C-alpha positions in Angstrom: -61.6 15.1 53.1 -63.9 17.9 51.9 -61.4 18.8 49.1 -61.1 15.3 47.6 -64.1 15.6 45.4 -62.6 18.4 43.6 -59.8 16.5 42.1 -61.7 14.1 40.0 -63.7 17.2 38.7 -60.2 19.0 37.8 -59.3 15.8 35.8 -62.7 16.1 34.0 -62.4 19.6 33.1 -58.6 20.0 32.4 -59.1 18.9 28.7 -61.7 21.5 28.3 -59.5 24.0 29.8 -56.5 23.0 27.5 -58.7 23.2 24.4 -59.8 26.6 25.5 -56.5 27.9 26.2 -54.5 26.3 23.2 -56.3 28.5 20.3 -55.2 31.5 22.1 -51.3 30.6 21.2 -52.0 29.5 17.9 -51.9 32.1 14.9 -54.9 32.4 13.1 -55.1 30.9 9.6 -56.6 32.8 6.7 -59.8 30.9 5.4 -58.3 29.5 2.3 -54.7 29.4 3.2 -54.7 25.5 3.8 -56.3 25.1 0.2 -53.3 27.1 -1.5 -50.2 25.3 -2.6 -46.9 27.0 -1.4 -45.4 29.3 -3.9 -42.7 27.8 -6.0 -39.3 29.4 -5.1 -38.3 30.0 -8.5 -39.7 30.3 -12.1 -39.1 28.4 -15.3 -36.0 29.6 -17.4 -36.7 33.1 -19.0 -40.2 33.4 -17.1 -39.0 35.5 -14.3 -38.4 39.3 -13.6 -36.7 41.0 -10.7 -38.1 44.3 -10.1 -37.4 46.9 -7.4 -40.1 49.4 -6.4 -39.4 53.1 -5.8 -38.2 53.6 -2.2 -40.2 56.7 -1.8 -43.3 54.5 -2.1 -42.4 52.8 1.3 -41.5 56.2 2.8 -45.1 57.5 1.7 -46.4 54.7 3.9 -47.6 52.4 1.1 -47.7 48.6 1.6 -45.0 47.4 -0.6 -46.3 43.9 -0.9 -49.5 45.2 -2.1 -47.9 47.4 -4.5 -45.8 44.4 -5.9 -49.1 42.5 -6.3 -50.5 45.5 -8.4 -47.4 45.6 -10.4 -47.5 41.9 -11.3 -51.3 42.1 -12.4 -50.7 45.0 -14.4 -47.8 43.1 -16.3 -49.6 40.0 -16.4 -47.4 38.3 -14.1 -47.6 36.6 -10.7 -45.8 38.0 -7.5 -43.7 35.4 -5.9 -42.7 37.6 -3.0 -39.9 39.5 -1.7 -36.3 38.3 -2.9 -34.6 37.2 0.2 -33.9 40.1 2.5 -33.6 42.7 -0.3 -36.5 45.3 0.9 -38.4 46.5 -2.1 -37.2 43.9 -4.5 -39.7 41.3 -5.7 -39.7 38.1 -8.2 -42.4 38.3 -10.6 -43.1 35.0 -12.9 -45.3 34.3 -15.6 -48.4 32.2 -14.7 -47.9 28.3 -14.1 -50.2 27.6 -17.3 -48.0 30.1 -19.4 -44.5 28.9 -18.2 -44.4 25.9 -20.4 -45.1 28.2 -23.5 -42.3 29.9 -25.2 -44.1 33.1 -26.0 -41.5 35.7 -26.9 -44.4 38.4 -27.5 -45.9 37.8 -24.1 -42.3 38.1 -22.5 -41.8 41.4 -24.3 -44.9 42.7 -23.4 -44.4 42.0 -19.6 -40.9 43.7 -19.9 -42.4 46.6 -21.6 -45.1 46.9 -19.0 -42.6 46.9 -16.2 -40.5 49.3 -18.0 -43.5 51.8 -18.1 -44.9 51.2 -14.7 -44.7 54.3 -12.4 -44.0 52.1 -9.4 -41.1 50.2 -10.7 -37.5 51.9 -10.5 -35.6 48.9 -11.9 -36.5 45.5 -13.4 -34.5 42.8 -15.2 -35.6 39.5 -17.0 -33.5 36.9 -15.2 -31.2 34.7 -17.4 -29.7 31.3 -16.4 -26.4 31.6 -14.9 -23.5 29.4 -15.7 -21.5 28.2 -12.5 -19.4 25.4 -11.9 -18.2 23.7 -8.6 -14.8 24.6 -7.6 -13.6 21.1 -7.9 -10.5 19.8 -9.7 -10.7 18.3 -13.2 -8.0 17.2 -15.4 -7.8 16.0 -19.1 -5.0 13.5 -18.3 -6.6 10.4 -19.9 -5.7 7.9 -17.1 -6.8 10.1 -14.2 -10.3 8.7 -14.1 -8.4 5.3 -13.2 -6.2 6.6 -10.5 -8.6 5.2 -7.9 -6.0 6.0 -5.2 -6.7 9.6 -5.7 -10.5 9.6 -6.0 -12.1 6.2 -5.5 -15.5 6.5 -6.8 -16.3 2.7 -6.2 -15.3 2.5 -2.6 -15.8 5.7 -0.6 -13.2 6.6 1.8 -10.5 4.3 0.2 -8.4 7.0 -1.3 -5.8 9.4 0.0 -8.3 12.2 0.2 -6.3 14.6 -1.6 -8.9 16.5 -4.1 -10.0 18.8 -1.3 -6.2 19.9 -0.8 -5.9 20.6 -4.6 -9.0 22.9 -4.4 -7.0 25.2 -2.0 -4.3 25.2 -4.5 -2.0 23.1 -2.5 0.0 21.0 -5.0 3.5 20.8 -3.4 4.7 24.0 -5.2 8.3 25.1 -4.1 9.1 21.5 -2.8 11.5 19.0 -4.6 11.3 15.4 -4.0 14.1 13.3 -5.4 13.6 9.5 -6.3 16.8 7.5 -5.3 16.4 4.6 -7.6 17.5 3.3 -11.1 16.9 6.6 -12.9 14.5 8.9 -13.8 13.3 9.5 -17.6 13.1 13.1 -17.2 12.4 13.9 -20.9 9.0 12.1 -20.4 5.8 14.4 -21.1 4.7 13.8 -17.6 8.0 14.5 -15.8 9.7 17.1 -17.9 8.1 20.4 -17.0 8.8 19.4 -13.2 12.2 18.0 -13.5 14.9 19.3 -11.4 18.3 19.0 -12.7 19.7 20.7 -9.9 18.7 17.9 -7.5 19.7 15.2 -9.9 22.6 13.1 -10.3 23.8 9.5 -11.8 26.1 7.7 -9.3 26.3 4.8 -11.6 27.8 6.6 -14.6 29.2 9.5 -12.3 27.5 12.2 -14.3 24.8 14.9 -13.5 22.1 13.1 -15.9 20.0 10.3 -14.0 18.5 9.0 -17.3 17.9 5.3 -17.1 19.7 2.9 -19.2 18.0 0.1 -21.1 18.7 -3.4 -19.7 18.2 -6.9 -20.5 15.1 -7.4 -18.3 13.5 -4.0 -19.3 12.8 -3.2 -15.8 14.8 -0.1 -15.2 11.5 1.8 -15.2 11.1 1.7 -11.5 12.3 5.1 -10.6 10.4 6.6 -13.4 7.2 5.4 -12.2 7.8 6.4 -8.6 8.6 10.0 -10.0 5.4 9.9 -11.8 3.3 9.0 -8.8 4.8 12.2 -7.0 5.0 15.0 -9.4 3.3 13.8 -12.8 2.2 17.2 -14.6 -1.5 17.7 -14.5 -3.7 18.8 -17.7 -1.1 17.9 -20.3 -3.5 15.4 -22.0 -0.8 12.6 -21.2 -1.1 9.7 -18.9 -1.9 10.7 -15.2 -1.6 13.1 -12.4 0.8 13.1 -9.5 0.0 13.5 -5.7 2.1 16.7 -5.8 1.7 17.8 -9.4 2.9 21.1 -8.5 6.3 20.0 -6.9 9.6 19.3 -8.7 11.0 15.9 -9.0 14.8 14.9 -9.3 16.5 11.6 -9.8 19.5 10.1 -8.2 20.5 6.9 -10.3 22.3 4.5 -8.0 20.5 1.0 -8.3 21.8 0.2 -11.9 25.0 -1.3 -10.9 27.3 -2.3 -8.1 26.2 -0.4 -4.8 28.8 0.2 -2.1 28.4 1.9 1.3 30.0 5.2 0.2 27.8 5.4 -2.9 24.7 5.1 -0.7 26.0 7.6 1.7 26.6 10.1 -1.3 23.1 9.4 -2.5 21.5 10.2 0.9 23.1 13.5 1.1 23.4 14.4 -2.8 22.1 18.2 -3.2 20.5 18.0 0.3 20.0 21.9 0.2 17.9 21.5 -2.9 16.1 18.2 -2.4 13.6 18.1 0.4 12.2 14.6 0.4 14.1 11.3 -0.5 11.9 8.6 -1.8 13.4 5.2 -1.4 11.5 2.4 -2.6 14.1 -0.2 -2.2 16.0 -2.0 0.7 17.7 -5.4 1.6 16.4 -8.8 0.1 12.9 -9.3 1.0 13.5 -13.1 1.4 12.5 -13.8 5.0 16.1 -14.4 6.0 18.1 -11.3 5.5 19.1 -9.1 8.2 20.7 -5.9 6.9 20.6 -2.3 6.6 22.6 0.8 6.0 26.1 0.2 6.9 28.4 2.7 8.7 28.6 5.4 6.0 24.9 5.1 5.2 23.9 5.4 8.8 26.4 8.6 9.2 24.6 10.0 6.0 21.3 9.4 7.1 21.9 11.2 10.7 24.0 14.1 8.9 20.9 14.4 6.6 18.5 15.0 9.2 20.9 17.4 11.0 21.9 19.6 8.1 19.6 18.9 5.3 17.0 21.6 4.2 18.9 24.3 5.9 18.7 22.5 9.2 15.3 21.4 9.2 16.3 18.0 8.2 16.0 15.8 5.0 12.9 13.7 5.0 13.6 10.1 4.0 10.6 7.9 3.2 11.2 4.2 2.8 9.1 1.2 1.6 8.4 -1.3 4.5 9.2 -4.4 2.0 7.6 -6.9 0.1 8.5 -10.0 1.7 5.2 -10.9 3.2 4.8 -14.2 1.4 8.1 -15.2 3.1 7.0 -14.3 6.4 9.4 -11.5 6.4 9.3 -8.4 8.9 10.6 -5.0 8.3 12.3 -4.8 11.8 15.0 -6.8 10.3 15.4 -4.0 7.5 17.7 -1.4 8.9 16.3 1.3 6.7 12.7 0.6 7.9 14.0 0.0 11.6 15.9 3.6 11.7 14.6 6.4 13.7 15.6 8.8 10.8 13.2 7.5 8.4 9.5 7.4 7.6 8.5 3.8 7.3 5.5 3.3 4.9 3.7 0.0 4.4 0.9 -0.9 1.7 -2.8 -1.7 1.8 -5.0 -2.7 -1.1 -8.1 -0.9 -2.6 -10.1 -2.4 0.3 -7.8 -1.2 3.0 -6.5 -4.7 3.6 -2.9 -5.8 4.2 -1.8 -7.4 0.8 -0.1 -10.6 0.7 3.4 -9.2 0.0 3.3 -6.6 2.7 5.5 -6.9 5.7 4.5 -5.8 9.3 6.7 -4.4 12.1 6.7 -2.4 15.3 8.7 0.4 13.5 6.0 1.0 10.8 4.7 4.7 10.9 1.7 4.4 8.5 0.3 2.8 5.3 -1.1 3.9 2.0 -2.4 2.3 -1.1 -1.0 0.1 -3.5 -1.9 -3.1 -5.5 -3.4 -6.3 -3.8 -4.3 -9.6 -5.5 -4.7 -10.3 -9.2 -8.3 -9.2 -9.1 -7.5 -5.8 -7.6 -6.5 -2.6 -9.1 -2.8 -1.5 -9.1 -1.4 2.1 -9.1 -1.6 4.1 -12.3 1.2 6.2 -13.0 3.7 7.4 -15.4 6.3 4.9 -17.2 9.4 5.0 -19.2 9.0 5.1 -23.0 12.2 3.1 -23.6 12.3 -0.4 -24.8 8.8 -1.7 -24.4 7.5 1.1 -22.3 4.7 3.5 -23.5 5.2 6.3 -21.0 2.1 5.2 -19.0 1.3 2.0 -16.9 -1.5 0.6 -14.7 0.7 -1.9 -13.2 3.0 -0.2 -10.5 2.8 -2.5 -7.6 4.0 -3.2 -3.9 5.3 -1.0 -1.2 7.5 0.5 -4.0 4.3 2.4 -5.1 3.2 3.2 -1.7 6.2 5.1 -0.5 6.2 7.6 -3.4 2.6 8.4 -2.5 3.7 9.2 1.1 6.6 11.4 -0.3 4.1 13.3 -2.3 1.8 13.8 0.6 4.6 15.2 2.6 5.4 17.6 -0.2 2.0 19.0 0.2 2.7 19.3 4.0 5.7 21.2 3.2 4.2 23.7 0.7 1.8 25.0 3.7 4.7 24.9 6.3 8.2 24.7 4.8 9.8 24.7 8.2 8.4 21.3 9.4 11.4 19.4 10.7 12.1 15.7 9.9 10.5 14.9 13.4 7.5 17.2 12.9 6.7 14.9 9.9 6.9 11.8 11.8 4.6 13.5 14.6 2.0 14.6 12.4 1.9 11.3 10.7 1.2 9.7 14.2 -1.4 12.4 15.3 -3.2 12.3 11.7 -3.2 8.7 10.4 -6.7 7.0 10.5 -7.5 3.9 12.0 -10.1 1.8 10.1 -11.8 -1.7 10.2 -9.5 -4.6 9.2 -10.2 -8.0 10.8 -6.4 -8.9 10.5 -5.2 -5.6 12.0 -4.5 -5.9 15.8 -5.2 -2.3 16.9 -3.9 -1.2 20.2 -4.3 2.2 22.0 -1.3 3.1 24.0 -0.9 5.2 27.1 -0.9 8.4 25.2 -4.0 7.8 23.1 -2.2 6.8 20.0 -3.5 3.7 18.3 -0.9 1.5 16.4 -1.0 -1.8 14.6 2.0 -3.9 13.5 0.2 -4.3 10.1 -0.8 -0.7 9.6 1.4 1.5 11.8 -0.6 4.7 13.1 -3.0 4.1 10.3 -3.9 5.1 6.8 -2.2 8.4 5.5 -4.9 11.1 4.7 -3.6 14.1 2.7 -6.4 16.3 4.0 -5.7 15.6 7.6 -1.9 15.9 7.1 -2.1 19.3 5.5 -4.5 20.8 7.9 -2.2 19.6 10.8 0.8 20.9 9.2 -0.9 24.4 8.8 -1.2 24.8 12.6 1.9 22.8 13.6 4.4 24.3 16.0 7.7 22.5 15.8 8.4 20.0 18.6 11.3 20.4 21.1 14.8 19.1 20.2 15.3 15.5 20.1 16.8 14.1 23.1 18.0 10.5 24.0 18.9 8.2 26.9 20.9 5.0 26.7 21.4 2.6 29.3 24.9 0.7 29.8 25.6 -2.3 27.8 24.2 -5.0 30.0 26.2 -8.2 29.8 24.1 -11.2 30.5 25.6 -14.5 28.9 22.4 -16.2 29.5 20.6 -19.0 27.9 17.5 -18.3 25.8 14.8 -20.3 27.1 12.5 -22.5 25.1 8.8 -21.7 24.9 6.6 -21.5 26.8 9.4 -20.3 29.2 11.0 -16.7 28.5 14.0 -15.0 29.3 13.1 -11.8 31.0 15.3 -8.8 31.0 14.4 -5.3 32.6 15.8 -2.0 32.9 14.4 0.8 35.1 14.7 4.4 33.9 14.4 6.8 36.8 13.5 10.6 36.9 17.3 11.1 37.9 18.4 9.1 34.8 16.4 11.7 32.5 17.1 14.8 34.4 20.2 15.7 32.3 18.5 15.3 28.9 15.2 16.5 30.1 13.2 13.7 28.4 9.6 13.5 29.4 7.8 11.6 26.6 8.8 9.0 24.0 9.1 8.7 20.2 11.2 5.8 19.3 12.4 3.1 21.6 15.3 0.9 20.5 16.8 -2.4 21.9 20.2 -3.5 20.6 21.2 -7.2 21.1 24.1 -9.5 20.4 23.2 -13.2 20.6 24.3 -16.6 19.5 21.8 -19.1 17.9 22.0 -22.0 15.7 18.7 -21.0 14.0 18.1 -17.3 14.7 14.6 -17.3 12.9 13.2 -19.3 15.9 13.8 -16.5 18.3 11.1 -14.0 19.3 11.7 -10.8 21.1 9.0 -8.7 22.7 9.4 -5.4 24.3 6.9 -3.8 27.0 7.1 -0.1 27.7 6.3 1.2 31.2 2.7 1.8 30.2 2.4 -1.8 29.4 2.3 -1.3 25.7 3.9 -4.4 24.0 6.0 -4.5 20.5 6.7 -7.5 18.7 10.2 -6.1 17.7 11.9 -9.5 16.7 9.3 -11.8 15.0 9.9 -15.4 14.1 10.9 -16.2 10.4 10.8 -19.8 9.5 13.3 -19.5 6.6 15.8 -17.7 8.5 18.1 -20.5 9.5 21.3 -18.4 10.0 23.5 -19.7 12.5 25.4 -16.4 13.3 22.8 -14.9 15.5 22.6 -11.2 15.9 25.7 -8.9 16.2 24.7 -5.6 17.7 21.4 -5.6 15.8 19.0 -2.8 16.7 15.4 -3.4 16.8 13.0 -0.4 17.2 9.3 0.6 17.9 7.0 3.6 17.4 4.1 1.9 19.6 5.0 3.9 22.7 4.9 7.2 21.1 3.8 10.0 23.3 4.0 8.0 26.4 6.0 9.0 29.5 9.7 7.7 29.2 10.2 7.2 33.0 9.4 3.6 34.3 10.4 0.1 33.8 11.2 -1.5 30.3 11.1 -5.3 29.9 12.4 -7.3 27.1 10.9 -10.8 26.8 13.2 -13.4 24.5 11.6 -16.9 23.7 13.2 -19.7 21.7 10.6 -21.4 19.6 12.8 -24.2 18.3 10.5 -27.2 17.7 10.9 -30.7 19.6 14.0 -32.2 20.2 16.0 -29.6 18.6 15.2 -27.2 21.4 18.0 -28.8 23.4 20.3 -26.6 21.5 19.4 -23.2 22.6 21.0 -19.8 21.9 22.8 -17.4 24.5 22.0 -13.8 24.9 25.5 -12.1 25.2 24.5 -8.7 25.9 22.0 -5.9 25.2 21.2 -2.1 25.8 18.1 0.0 25.7 18.0 3.5 23.9 15.2 6.0 24.4 14.4 9.0 22.0 12.0 11.5 22.8 11.7 15.2 23.7 10.8 17.7 26.7 7.3 17.7 25.6 5.0 16.6 28.7 2.1 14.2 28.4 -0.3 17.2 28.8 1.5 18.9 25.9 0.8 15.9 23.9 -2.9 16.0 24.6 -3.2 19.7 23.9 -1.5 18.9 20.4 -4.2 16.2 19.6 -6.8 18.7 20.7 -5.3 21.2 18.4 -5.0 18.9 15.4 -8.6 17.6 15.8 -9.8 21.2 15.8 -7.8 22.0 12.6 -9.5 19.1 10.7 -12.4 21.4 9.4 -10.2 23.2 7.2 -10.8 26.6 8.6 -7.2 27.5 8.8 -6.6 26.5 5.1 -9.5 28.9 4.2 -8.0 31.8 5.8 -4.7 33.9 5.9 -3.7 32.0 9.0 0.1 31.6 8.9 2.6 30.7 11.6 6.0 32.4 11.2 9.0 30.2 10.3 12.5 30.5 11.4 14.9 31.1 8.6 17.0 27.9 9.0 20.7 27.3 9.2 23.3 28.9 6.9 24.7 25.6 5.4 27.9 25.7 3.6 27.4 25.1 -0.2 27.9 21.3 -1.4 31.5 20.6 -2.8 30.9 20.1 -6.4 33.6 18.3 -8.5 32.9 19.3 -12.2 35.5 17.0 -13.4 34.2 13.6 -13.2 35.6 10.5 -14.7 33.2 10.6 -17.5 33.7 14.2 -18.1 37.7 13.7 -18.1 37.2 11.0 -20.7 35.1 13.3 -22.9 37.7 15.9 -22.6 40.4 13.5 -23.5 38.3 12.2 -26.6 37.7 16.0 -27.5 41.4 16.7 -27.2 42.4 13.8 -29.4 40.0 15.0 -32.0 41.2 18.5 -31.8 45.0 17.4 -32.1 44.1 15.2 -35.3 42.0 18.0 -36.8 44.8 20.6 -36.1 47.4 18.3 -37.9 45.1 17.6 -40.8 44.5 21.1 -41.2 48.1 22.1 -41.0 49.1 19.6 -43.7 46.2 20.8 -45.9 47.2 24.3 -45.6 51.0 23.7 -46.1 50.3 21.5 -49.2 47.7 24.0 -50.9 50.2 26.9 -50.2 53.0 24.9 -51.8 51.0 24.1 -54.9 49.7 27.7 -55.3 53.3 29.2 -55.2 54.2 26.6 -58.0 51.2 27.8 -60.1 52.1 31.3 -59.3 55.6 30.9 -60.6 54.9 28.8 -63.3 55.7 24.9 -63.2 57.4 23.8 -66.4 57.4 20.2 -67.7 58.7 18.6 -70.7 56.5 18.2 -73.8 57.1 15.5 -76.3 59.0 16.4 -79.7 61.2 19.2 -78.1 58.2 21.4 -76.9 58.2 23.0 -73.6 54.6 23.7 -71.9 54.1 26.5 -69.6 51.0 26.5 -67.4 49.6 29.8 -66.0 46.8 30.5 -63.8 44.8 32.7 -66.3 45.1 33.8 -69.9 44.1 32.8 -73.4 44.7 29.4 -75.0 48.4 29.0 -75.7 50.3 27.5 -78.7 53.4 25.3 -78.3 56.4 26.4 -80.4 59.7 24.5 -81.0 62.4 25.7 -78.6 65.2 27.3 -80.7 67.5 28.2 -78.0 67.0 27.9 -74.5 70.0 29.9 -73.5 68.9 33.0 -75.2 65.9 35.2 -74.3 63.8 34.2 -77.3 60.1 34.4 -77.1 58.6 30.8 -77.1 54.9 31.6 -76.9 53.1 34.0 -79.0 50.2 35.8 -77.6 49.1 38.8 -75.6 51.6 37.8 -73.0 55.1 37.0 -73.9 57.2 34.5 -71.8 60.8 34.2 -71.9 62.8 31.0 -71.7 65.5 32.1 -69.4 64.3 29.9 -66.7 61.1 32.2 -66.1 63.3 34.9 -65.0 62.2 37.2 -67.7 59.7 40.0 -67.1 56.8 40.0 -69.6 56.1 43.0 -71.7 53.3 44.2 -73.8 53.5 42.6 -77.3 53.6 45.0 -80.2 
């Protein structure tokens, strides 16, 4: 207990000890340092000199800072200290009271003093340097209004492309073809980037896809889409395309009757020239149509992803549809529902789902387009035919969203030309950004991907897409698994009851294909129902992730049900393929009508994926996240690309029906011209011979006139005897009356 009083004493003296010790660790301050303001980092324009002192002075042991101070005093300047880390270099400025005075004599005197000073090895009066930020600038008059490219009103609500352009990534070497109603390639914004090699007119069956004027003046659709993709920059005309360094082609197919065979030809036309096919069209968006590509169109899509682009696969970008106001759903659109396409939806400038936009489980991503009347639409090129001006600020709908996506894919292909069609889909799933939207029902699946029926995997971001493409290694080959056709012939139960169907996919089922993770999951159904729009179909993947693959549509009162219709989803992307899949089918027919329920005849499950493990999926997610800093774009980093397949050249039929008609008209014209020329020459030749021989005609009063080609004026004399060789005309040339058979002789 004797030591206890020392503890209060220690508490009492500890502050004094700390006060005593602390100053020992504090650097001493000069007496007047606190009173002096910190020296300014630079001087006024034209008021500073950079000087370098002789290195020998330092070697001789002089204090360079003191010498710089002496030099400054001798020159009437102030020493602002050493310039950065450059030893022996100092910044000297005029005094603060003199900086505002533009005294050229004082400046000259200071410069002369420095030039004459023995300590100064070099000096220079500093000038203002002109430097500009390496940001893109365009003289295209409508570029400031292209908010989808650079939104200055709402930060983040654009496609984030300007940083990509600053790296000179503009889509160079890539060709995007617009499959539509034609492209006015003579337009100033299109012509320099136009690709005739990738173009064709299937409506007129000739190589020129120029749109034709129509009664409603609406054949400008394809030209507007082409402008969004590849409108030329810095030509003082209209706007700028997303991939303004790419080439753009046109396939005219929507301006006339369309058949399955024409559609098939369009999907594979010039598929070794064209890389990306932009298709802003589809079946009617009326809330009741169930349609898609027919057998030939399906086969062409499949052939395109196998053989297009030297085996890397044609990339088909399709618009999700504009039937939102009719409660339509893009799972009933066979183009948007296909595993071979990139399905793109639309959001307005706030990132919200517009009134016209459709939602579906097969949606990959969204990008910007028009919204309500008070919101801005897309500014792009326009045709100049009929009432067009060559430029518009009223391009709308998912028709405007899909070309933006096609342009961003062109940017990806510039940095990595060997991306396959599935690589593009994967990169979109890995990079699309989730954002706040009260109406979007975002869910995260078992592989960590977030998806919404309204927005797909999220908003397309050009910077993220291109950086991911730069480091992307192609995914393993596509493999698939298909269950047998499962015959049911079961009644579809009325809500709240459900018809539950299940199928378990085992490891043994997947062993042959080697599939480990999923990409697309499809369910093909055949059912009879008196009002098919009342049926709802939901798919559950083994992870529990749900997909509304068959949404209710109030306007769809069709009584034919579904005949082998395939619904698909991307919401299970990256998840393990093994496990139990469930399909829940419910009839929402209201009230007493529910007595008349439909019947499910049969169904089958199809899985598409690859041998990539779930661990490899996580590794790719980490790699993509790391690449977002742009360090790989700033370096010479480049992954090798395989050469691709040697695809047989496309069969070209130069003699189309139109060219045959032209040849026929040309042949007829040549024939008539030949006949006319032959007759003219024959008649001219006959007349000339008659003139040369002399054509005689009876003159009145017994005179006979003879006309010759040349000669003096002739006199007419009475004919004395036509049977005797008597001269009848006097002159330098004598003619004989013996039927012109006499030989002229010189007159006496």
